[in-house]
N, C-alpha and C positions, 0 to 999 in steps of 0.2 A: 505494499499499498503506499509506504513513503516513498520506495524507489519509484513508483509510478510518478507521485508528485513532483520528484526532484528531477526526473525526466521531463516533464512537461516544463517545468519552470527553465531548465535548461535549453530546451527549443525555443522556448519565447523570447529567452536572451539572445540565442544565435542568430534568430530569423526576424526579429523585430527591432529595426533600428532605432526608433525612440527609446526603447527599453534597453538597449545596447548601449546608448550614449549616457543614460541616466546612470546606469549601473558602471560605465567608466568613470563618470564625474565622481561617483561616490568613493571608488577605490583609488582612484590616480589624480581626479582633476582638482580637487581641494588643496592637495599637497603642491600642487604645479602652479596655482593661485598664490598661494604663501610665497612660494622662491620667487615669483615674477614681484611681490609685492615689497620684499625685502630689498633695503638700498644694496648696490652693487659692491660686493667687499673686494673683489678684484680688480675694480675698475680705479680705485683710489679716488681722489678729489680733483677729478679732471673736469674742465668746462666741456660744454658740448661743441663739437667741431674741433676741438685741440686735437693735433696729431703727434704721436709718441713713436719715435723711432728707438728700437733697441738695437744696442750694438753688437756685432757677432762677436761669437767667443774667438779669443787668440787662437794662432796655428799652432798645433803641437808640432814642435822642431822635429821630433823623430819621425815623422810622416813622410813616406818617400813619393806621395801622390802630390803630382803638379799641375793637375787640371786635364789630364789627357794628351792626346797625341794629334797632330794634325794628318789628316786623312784625303787623298789626292781622289776628286771625283770628275766624273765625266757624264757630260749632260747628254740625254739620249731622247731624240726627238720620234 
């Protein structure tokens, strides 16, 4: 008896989009809304439109990679 009710509820959740959206909101949506309302912790105190350029890490002097080799090519028509 209980299994039949669980099966019917599962079918309703799977095949009725408004019910599916509501269940998704109950499970995940509220947490997403909370995260979006929190002030950006990783953004710092930057103004809107400000550009930030992070410097590249310094090259490791032990690395032998120099950026690749030049390869001749021939244009084919």
